[in-house]
MARBA-496983 format. One record per residue (C-alpha): residue in three letters; x, y, z. Coordinates in steps of 0.1 Angstrom, whole numbers, plus 5000, padded with zeros to 4 digits. Example, Ala and Ser with C-alpha at 12.3 -4.5 7.8 and 13.67 -1.06 7.14 Angstrom:
MARBA-496983
{rest:ALA; X:5123; Y:4955; Z:5078}
{rest:SER; X:5137; Y:4989; Z:5071}
This chain:
MARBA-496983
{rest:SER; X:5100; Y:4913; Z:4717}
{rest:THR; X:5072; Y:4917; Z:4685}
{rest:ASN; X:5036; Y:4918; Z:4687}
{rest:THR; X:5018; Y:4889; Z:4701}
{rest:SER; X:4983; Y:4884; Z:4700}
{rest:THR; X:4962; Y:4857; Z:4715}
{rest:ASN; X:4922; Y:4856; Z:4716}
{rest:SER; X:4925; Y:4829; Z:4743}
{rest:GLY; X:4957; Y:4822; Z:4763}
{rest:ALA; X:4997; Y:4827; Z:4761}
{rest:SER; X:5021; Y:4811; Z:4775}
{rest:LEU; X:5059; Y:4824; Z:4779}
{rest:THR; X:5090; Y:4801; Z:4795}
{rest:ALA; X:5120; Y:4819; Z:4801}
{rest:GLY; X:5157; Y:4804; Z:4800}
{rest:GLY; X:5170; Y:4841; Z:4808}
{rest:VAL; X:5158; Y:4880; Z:4810}
{rest:VAL; X:5132; Y:4889; Z:4789}
{rest:THR; X:5127; Y:4926; Z:4777}
{rest:GLN; X:5101; Y:4941; Z:4759}
{rest:THR; X:5109; Y:4968; Z:4735}
{rest:ALA; X:5080; Y:5003; Z:4725}
{rest:THR; X:5065; Y:4980; Z:4698}
{rest:GLY; X:5062; Y:4947; Z:4706}
{rest:THR; X:5033; Y:4947; Z:4728}
{rest:ILE; X:5015; Y:4915; Z:4744}
{rest:THR; X:4976; Y:4913; Z:4738}
{rest:THR; X:4955; Y:4880; Z:4752}
{rest:GLY; X:4931; Y:4865; Z:4770}
{rest:ALA; X:4951; Y:4849; Z:4794}
{rest:LEU; X:4991; Y:4855; Z:4798}
{rest:GLU; X:5014; Y:4829; Z:4816}
{rest:LEU; X:5050; Y:4833; Z:4827}
{rest:LEU; X:5071; Y:4805; Z:4834}
{rest:GLY; X:5114; Y:4796; Z:4839}
{rest:ALA; X:5142; Y:4810; Z:4854}
{rest:GLY; X:5135; Y:4851; Z:4844}
{rest:SER; X:5133; Y:4875; Z:4846}
{rest:PHE; X:5104; Y:4894; Z:4827}
{rest:ASN; X:5107; Y:4929; Z:4825}
{rest:LEU; X:5068; Y:4935; Z:4808}
{rest:SER; X:5066; Y:4971; Z:4810}
{rest:ASN; X:5049; Y:4983; Z:4780}
{rest:GLN; X:5019; Y:4999; Z:4787}
{rest:ASN; X:4998; Y:4988; Z:4758}
{rest:ASN; X:5000; Y:4951; Z:4770}
{rest:ASN; X:4967; Y:4941; Z:4774}
{rest:SER; X:4957; Y:4908; Z:4792}
{rest:ALA; X:4927; Y:4901; Z:4815}
{rest:ILE; X:4950; Y:4873; Z:4835}
{rest:LEU; X:4980; Y:4869; Z:4849}
{rest:ALA; X:5000; Y:4842; Z:4867}
{rest:ALA; X:5036; Y:4837; Z:4868}
{rest:SER; X:5062; Y:4811; Z:4886}
{rest:LEU; X:5099; Y:4818; Z:4886}
{rest:THR; X:5127; Y:4798; Z:4895}
{rest:THR; X:5161; Y:4819; Z:4896}
{rest:ALA; X:5168; Y:4834; Z:4931}
{rest:SER; X:5170; Y:4871; Z:4938}
{rest:THR; X:5170; Y:4881; Z:4902}
{rest:GLY; X:5141; Y:4858; Z:4884}
{rest:THR; X:5120; Y:4893; Z:4889}
{rest:LEU; X:5089; Y:4900; Z:4873}
{rest:THR; X:5076; Y:4934; Z:4864}
{rest:TYR; X:5048; Y:4936; Z:4839}
{rest:VAL; X:5021; Y:4967; Z:4830}
{rest:ASP; X:4990; Y:4961; Z:4815}
{rest:ALA; X:4966; Y:4992; Z:4795}
{rest:ASP; X:4939; Y:4985; Z:4814}
{rest:SER; X:4918; Y:4960; Z:4840}
{rest:LEU; X:4940; Y:4926; Z:4852}
{rest:THR; X:4934; Y:4900; Z:4876}
{rest:ILE; X:4959; Y:4876; Z:4895}
{rest:ASP; X:4944; Y:4843; Z:4889}
{rest:VAL; X:4948; Y:4811; Z:4870}
{rest:ALA; X:4965; Y:4811; Z:4829}
{rest:GLY; X:4975; Y:4778; Z:4820}
{rest:GLY; X:4983; Y:4752; Z:4841}
{rest:THR; X:4997; Y:4785; Z:4868}
{rest:THR; X:4977; Y:4796; Z:4898}
{rest:GLY; X:4985; Y:4830; Z:4913}
{rest:ILE; X:5021; Y:4845; Z:4914}
{rest:THR; X:5051; Y:4825; Z:4928}
{rest:THR; X:5091; Y:4840; Z:4928}
{rest:ASN; X:5119; Y:4826; Z:4943}
{rest:ASN; X:5126; Y:4858; Z:4970}
{rest:SER; X:5128; Y:4878; Z:4938}
{rest:ALA; X:5113; Y:4906; Z:4932}
{rest:VAL; X:5072; Y:4913; Z:4918}
{rest:GLN; X:5057; Y:4946; Z:4904}
{rest:VAL; X:5024; Y:4947; Z:4882}
{rest:SER; X:5005; Y:4975; Z:4874}
{rest:THR; X:4980; Y:4993; Z:4855}
{rest:THR; X:4981; Y:5019; Z:4831}
{rest:ASN; X:4941; Y:5028; Z:4837}
{rest:GLY; X:4922; Y:5000; Z:4849}
{rest:THR; X:4916; Y:4978; Z:4880}
{rest:LEU; X:4937; Y:4955; Z:4896}
{rest:SER; X:4924; Y:4926; Z:4912}
{rest:VAL; X:4939; Y:4893; Z:4935}
{rest:ASN; X:4916; Y:4863; Z:4931}
{rest:ASN; X:4916; Y:4840; Z:4962}
{rest:THR; X:4930; Y:4807; Z:4940}
{rest:ALA; X:4942; Y:4777; Z:4952}
{rest:ASN; X:4972; Y:4783; Z:4964}
{rest:ALA; X:4978; Y:4796; Z:4999}
{rest:ILE; X:4996; Y:4825; Z:4990}
{rest:ASP; X:4983; Y:4844; Z:4957}
{rest:ILE; X:5010; Y:4866; Z:4954}
{rest:SER; X:5042; Y:4855; Z:4972}
{rest:ALA; X:5078; Y:4877; Z:4961}
{rest:GLY; X:5091; Y:4855; Z:4992}
{rest:THR; X:5118; Y:4876; Z:5012}
{rest:SER; X:5119; Y:4903; Z:4987}
{rest:THR; X:5101; Y:4932; Z:4974}
{rest:LEU; X:5060; Y:4931; Z:4967}
{rest:ALA; X:5046; Y:4962; Z:4947}
{rest:LEU; X:5013; Y:4965; Z:4934}
{rest:SER; X:4998; Y:4995; Z:4915}
{rest:ALA; X:4963; Y:5005; Z:4897}
{rest:GLY; X:4965; Y:5037; Z:4880}
{rest:SER; X:4935; Y:5061; Z:4874}
{rest:ALA; X:4924; Y:5093; Z:4852}
{rest:SER; X:4904; Y:5106; Z:4876}
{rest:ASN; X:4882; Y:5073; Z:4876}
{rest:ASP; X:4891; Y:5061; Z:4914}
{rest:ASN; X:4907; Y:5026; Z:4899}
{rest:PRO; X:4907; Y:4999; Z:4929}
{rest:ILE; X:4930; Y:4974; Z:4938}
{rest:MET; X:4907; Y:4947; Z:4950}
{rest:VAL; X:4923; Y:4917; Z:4970}
{rest:ALA; X:4896; Y:4892; Z:4974}
{rest:ALA; X:4881; Y:4876; Z:5003}
{rest:GLY; X:4907; Y:4850; Z:5016}
{rest:ALA; X:4930; Y:4862; Z:4995}
{rest:SER; X:4963; Y:4861; Z:5010}
{rest:ILE; X:4998; Y:4889; Z:4994}
{rest:ALA; X:5031; Y:4882; Z:5003}
{rest:GLY; X:5066; Y:4901; Z:5004}
{rest:THR; X:5088; Y:4901; Z:5034}
{rest:GLY; X:5109; Y:4929; Z:5016}
{rest:GLY; X:5082; Y:4951; Z:5020}
{rest:ILE; X:5047; Y:4959; Z:5003}
{rest:THR; X:5034; Y:4985; Z:4984}
{rest:LEU; X:4996; Y:4996; Z:4972}
{rest:THR; X:4988; Y:5021; Z:4952}
{rest:GLY; X:4954; Y:5029; Z:4942}
{rest:ASP; X:4930; Y:5058; Z:4947}
{rest:ASN; X:4904; Y:5032; Z:4963}
{rest:ILE; X:4921; Y:4999; Z:4977}
{rest:SER; X:4896; Y:4970; Z:4989}
{rest:ILE; X:4908; Y:4944; Z:5009}
{rest:GLY; X:4878; Y:4916; Z:5019}
{rest:ALA; X:4876; Y:4897; Z:5052}
{rest:GLY; X:4901; Y:4872; Z:5057}
{rest:ALA; X:4923; Y:4884; Z:5033}
{rest:LEU; X:4960; Y:4885; Z:5044}
{rest:ILE; X:4990; Y:4908; Z:5035}
{rest:ASN; X:5022; Y:4903; Z:5049}
{rest:SER; X:5056; Y:4920; Z:5046}
{rest:GLY; X:5066; Y:4906; Z:5079}
{rest:THR; X:5092; Y:4933; Z:5096}
{rest:ALA; X:5093; Y:4953; Z:5067}
{rest:ARG; X:5072; Y:4982; Z:5058}
{rest:THR; X:5034; Y:4977; Z:5039}
{rest:THR; X:5026; Y:5009; Z:5022}
{rest:PRO; X:4996; Y:5016; Z:5011}
{rest:ARG; X:4986; Y:5049; Z:4989}
{rest:PRO; X:4970; Y:5068; Z:4964}
{rest:PHE; X:4980; Y:5073; Z:4928}
{rest:GLU; X:4967; Y:5105; Z:4921}
{rest:THR; X:4979; Y:5140; Z:4935}
{rest:GLY; X:4954; Y:5149; Z:4959}
{rest:THR; X:4931; Y:5119; Z:4965}
{rest:LEU; X:4920; Y:5119; Z:5002}
{rest:ILE; X:4926; Y:5094; Z:5028}
{rest:ASN; X:4900; Y:5086; Z:5052}
{rest:LEU; X:4911; Y:5061; Z:5080}
{rest:GLY; X:4876; Y:5039; Z:5092}
{rest:GLY; X:4855; Y:5043; Z:5063}
{rest:ASN; X:4845; Y:5027; Z:5030}
{rest:ASP; X:4863; Y:5039; Z:4995}
{rest:GLY; X:4843; Y:5065; Z:4980}
{rest:VAL; X:4850; Y:5094; Z:4948}
{rest:ASN; X:4884; Y:5109; Z:4950}
{rest:THR; X:4890; Y:5093; Z:4985}
{rest:LEU; X:4906; Y:5062; Z:5000}
{rest:GLY; X:4893; Y:5050; Z:5022}
{rest:LEU; X:4907; Y:5016; Z:5050}
{rest:THR; X:4882; Y:5007; Z:5072}
{rest:SER; X:4894; Y:4990; Z:5110}
{rest:ALA; X:4888; Y:4954; Z:5094}
{rest:GLU; X:4909; Y:4963; Z:5062}
{rest:ILE; X:4937; Y:4975; Z:5085}
{rest:ASN; X:4934; Y:4939; Z:5106}
{rest:THR; X:4943; Y:4924; Z:5070}
{rest:ILE; X:4980; Y:4939; Z:5073}
{rest:THR; X:5011; Y:4927; Z:5090}
{rest:ALA; X:5039; Y:4948; Z:5090}
{rest:GLY; X:5070; Y:4959; Z:5109}
{rest:VAL; X:5057; Y:4997; Z:5101}
{rest:LEU; X:5022; Y:5007; Z:5083}
{rest:GLU; X:5028; Y:5039; Z:5064}
{rest:ILE; X:4994; Y:5047; Z:5048}
{rest:GLY; X:4995; Y:5080; Z:5026}
{rest:ARG; X:5022; Y:5097; Z:5007}
{rest:ALA; X:5040; Y:5131; Z:5006}
{rest:SER; X:5055; Y:5132; Z:4981}
{rest:THR; X:5067; Y:5163; Z:4964}
{rest:GLY; X:5042; Y:5168; Z:4932}
{rest:ASN; X:5024; Y:5135; Z:4938}
{rest:SER; X:5010; Y:5139; Z:4977}
{rest:ALA; X:4979; Y:5127; Z:4991}
{rest:GLY; X:4950; Y:5152; Z:5005}
{rest:ASN; X:4938; Y:5154; Z:5034}
{rest:VAL; X:4942; Y:5128; Z:5059}
{rest:THR; X:4908; Y:5124; Z:5084}
{rest:ILE; X:4902; Y:5095; Z:5113}
{rest:SER; X:4868; Y:5092; Z:5108}
{rest:THR; X:4863; Y:5061; Z:5132}
{rest:ASN; X:4887; Y:5045; Z:5162}
{rest:ILE; X:4918; Y:5023; Z:5148}
{rest:THR; X:4937; Y:4997; Z:5167}
{rest:PRO; X:4961; Y:4983; Z:5143}
{rest:THR; X:4962; Y:4945; Z:5151}
{rest:GLY; X:4994; Y:4934; Z:5130}
{rest:THR; X:5019; Y:4964; Z:5130}
{rest:ASN; X:5035; Y:4983; Z:5166}
{rest:GLN; X:5046; Y:5010; Z:5144}
{rest:LEU; X:5020; Y:5033; Z:5123}
{rest:GLU; X:5030; Y:5064; Z:5099}
{rest:LEU; X:5002; Y:5087; Z:5084}
{rest:ARG; X:5018; Y:5107; Z:5056}
{rest:THR; X:5002; Y:5134; Z:5033}
{rest:GLY; X:5025; Y:5166; Z:5018}
{rest:GLY; X:5008; Y:5197; Z:5007}
{rest:ASN; X:4974; Y:5188; Z:5034}
{rest:ASN; X:4964; Y:5183; Z:5071}
{rest:MET; X:4951; Y:5154; Z:5087}
{rest:ASN; X:4918; Y:5158; Z:5112}
{rest:SER; X:4905; Y:5132; Z:5130}
{rest:THR; X:4868; Y:5125; Z:5153}
{rest:GLY; X:4883; Y:5089; Z:5164}
{rest:THR; X:4916; Y:5084; Z:5183}
{rest:LEU; X:4942; Y:5060; Z:5170}
{rest:THR; X:4952; Y:5035; Z:5192}
{rest:VAL; X:4992; Y:5019; Z:5185}
{rest:PRO; X:5026; Y:5024; Z:5201}
{rest:ARG; X:5044; Y:5042; Z:5179}
{rest:LEU; X:5034; Y:5068; Z:5157}
{rest:ALA; X:5044; Y:5091; Z:5134}
{rest:LEU; X:5026; Y:5124; Z:5113}
{rest:THR; X:5037; Y:5137; Z:5088}
{rest:ALA; X:5015; Y:5167; Z:5075}
{rest:GLY; X:5017; Y:5198; Z:5049}
{rest:THR; X:4994; Y:5226; Z:5065}
{rest:GLY; X:4983; Y:5210; Z:5097}
{rest:VAL; X:4979; Y:5182; Z:5123}
{rest:GLY; X:4945; Y:5183; Z:5138}
{rest:THR; X:4934; Y:5220; Z:5151}
{rest:SER; X:4934; Y:5237; Z:5186}
{rest:GLY; X:4902; Y:5228; Z:5195}
{rest:THR; X:4905; Y:5196; Z:5177}
{rest:PRO; X:4936; Y:5178; Z:5182}
{rest:ILE; X:4944; Y:5143; Z:5164}
{rest:ALA; X:4936; Y:5121; Z:5192}
{rest:THR; X:4957; Y:5091; Z:5205}
{rest:ALA; X:4964; Y:5067; Z:5227}
{rest:ILE; X:5003; Y:5059; Z:5220}
{rest:SER; X:5037; Y:5055; Z:5241}
{rest:ASN; X:5061; Y:5070; Z:5213}
{rest:LEU; X:5050; Y:5102; Z:5189}
{rest:VAL; X:5068; Y:5122; Z:5159}
{rest:GLY; X:5055; Y:5143; Z:5136}
{rest:THR; X:5064; Y:5177; Z:5114}
{rest:THR; X:5041; Y:5200; Z:5092}
{rest:THR; X:5048; Y:5225; Z:5074}
{rest:SER; X:5025; Y:5245; Z:5086}
{rest:GLY; X:4996; Y:5251; Z:5108}
{rest:GLY; X:5007; Y:5234; Z:5141}
{rest:PHE; X:5010; Y:5201; Z:5156}
{rest:PHE; X:4980; Y:5192; Z:5177}
{rest:VAL; X:4982; Y:5157; Z:5201}
{rest:SER; X:4962; Y:5150; Z:5227}
{rest:ASN; X:4973; Y:5116; Z:5238}
{rest:THR; X:4955; Y:5092; Z:5266}
{rest:GLN; X:4987; Y:5073; Z:5289}
{rest:ASN; X:4966; Y:5039; Z:5295}
{rest:ALA; X:4999; Y:5022; Z:5309}
{rest:ALA; X:5029; Y:5037; Z:5334}
{rest:GLY; X:5056; Y:5052; Z:5314}
{rest:GLY; X:5040; Y:5083; Z:5298}
{rest:LEU; X:5046; Y:5095; Z:5264}
{rest:THR; X:5078; Y:5093; Z:5247}
{rest:ILE; X:5085; Y:5122; Z:5218}
{rest:GLY; X:5108; Y:5103; Z:5197}
{rest:ASN; X:5125; Y:5067; Z:5191}
{rest:VAL; X:5100; Y:5063; Z:5163}
{rest:SER; X:5113; Y:5074; Z:5132}
{rest:PRO; X:5143; Y:5075; Z:5119}
{rest:SER; X:5138; Y:5103; Z:5096}
{rest:LEU; X:5120; Y:5123; Z:5120}
{rest:THR; X:5137; Y:5130; Z:5150}
{rest:GLY; X:5111; Y:5148; Z:5172}
{rest:VAL; X:5082; Y:5170; Z:5163}
{rest:SER; X:5084; Y:5203; Z:5143}
{rest:VAL; X:5070; Y:5225; Z:5124}
{rest:GLY; X:5074; Y:5255; Z:5101}
{rest:GLY; X:5048; Y:5278; Z:5113}
{rest:GLY; X:5017; Y:5275; Z:5140}
{rest:ASP; X:5021; Y:5260; Z:5179}
{rest:ILE; X:5028; Y:5226; Z:5190}
{rest:SER; X:5005; Y:5213; Z:5210}
{rest:ILE; X:5008; Y:5175; Z:5231}
{rest:SER; X:4989; Y:5173; Z:5257}
{rest:THR; X:4988; Y:5136; Z:5277}
{rest:THR; X:4966; Y:5121; Z:5300}
{rest:ARG; X:4968; Y:5091; Z:5324}
{rest:GLY; X:4935; Y:5070; Z:5314}
{rest:SER; X:4918; Y:5040; Z:5330}
{rest:GLN; X:4940; Y:5013; Z:5341}
């Protein structure tokens, strides 16, 4: 494509695949994408304040859009939000806030049975993903939210069905605070925000080589209401807690330790797996139901508990009935 620039809005209708060259950028106040698709608009210099799309081709009518700075999913032209026919959606900013407004649609971004990925890029400035109060996003093939801050408003819904939902930081070393608010170099997810998520697996953080989250802190009691499996991940750093994690199945991955001998990770779980490269693995579990604690039967990538250095200490006690 060649450069397209408007001051107000632009509408593109596709009967087939639309791609973009390195020199072909889109600059507009509001961008509306219609038709069969797919759209692969991945030029990092694209600049639209608002994006909306309605694509009709099943499975292959995908949407990939990259914007240079801040972008809001809202109304453009006659289209509200983003909807595909069970086709993947991937929307990202290079360096800017990515917002999802609460539109007139029941689901403000819907990838149907496919995957949904939203990413707010940052350059040491903690750009957030912001899901407005009452807004809803869905992709039952799995949802990934990548941002150094993630804000989910009251009454919002994040629904990946039985698949995985993964909130994770954008920049290497961003701290994670479960139970706390977003902050400088900190991805905070309050208990209320976590409970907006429905997923088969809720995976928080990332342990990718060269792109790992920082220290993970559980700062208050966390009891996810929309999942039975919680996985916490950080690569080169550790996990510590002052709150209790309550969920049937738990997986913990860290680089330099899970808890300490003096302050183990407090849990109320039935199944546990985990690994750390060093620093040891320390968990203290309170079991409120019959059956005790089972090591295993959580994640196919982790068959038990392992450490590259340090001790393993896992204790379990019977709580109140």
